[in-house]
C-alpha positions, 0 to 999 in steps of 0.5 A: 155781122156784115164782115167775115174777115176777123180783123174787120170784125174786131175793128167794127166791134171797137168802133161800135163800142166807142160809139155806144160809150160816147152815146152813153156818156152824153146821156149820163152827163146830162141827167146822171144815172138814176137809182134804177139804172145803177141797180140794173148796172150792178145786176148786169155786172154781177151776172157777168162776173158769175158767168165768166168767173174763171176767165176773169180770175185767169186774166187777173192771175196773168196780170198780177204775175207780171212785175211791170203790170204790178208796178203800173197798177200800183201807180194807177191806184196812187194816181186815182187816190191822189185825184180824189183823196179829199172825197175819199177821206170825207166819204170814209169819215161820214161812213165811220161816223154813221157806224159809230152812231149805230153801235153806240145807240145799240149799246145804250147811247150814253156813258154808263158812268157819268151820262155823257151823250155827245157822240164825239166823246163816247167809245166802247169799253170792255167792262171785264178789262179784256180789250187786248185779249178781245182784239187779239182774238178778233185778229186771229178770227178775222185776220184784221185789226179790230179797233175803232171803226173796224170794231164798230163794223164787226159788232154791227155785222154780228148784230150787236151782241150783248154777251161780250161784256161791252158798254159805252163810256166817255173817253174820260171815264174809259181812260181813267179806268184804264189808268187808275182802275176807277173813274172819278165820276163813279158814285 
């Protein structure tokens, strides 16, 4: 570096970084990042995080101990969420539906009683009637609620186990069995 004074070094670094950011933003704005660029960026970030783990953790600890920082961070997160709320909702709905389709297909793809096959109507049933116990056990095991899309994700991560007594039912059959102990569609 051409400068020996620490202040000048910092100014030079800031100018260089700003210049590089502008250049990078211009090139990305024109064409957008390619899949290869995104992969390289993720790899670089992963390596950096591994090399500087303690430093990053210490900065986070200091940042989150300060009450004003916590409030500022919460407000920033609220603002970000408000800006692209609809995009986030749309993305999460799409990913939840994808996981539901994978799970329902893994367990048969249609209602075990009446044969309903529309994905909007299908759900997972605990055939032994122990759904409440199952959810409590999952809550203790994973420290997270386990129902709906989180149940589907859990089952996918476990490789869709067949030994849990799970089956696919349509919502009508599932509610009828829960309320009355039988389904009117059973033969």
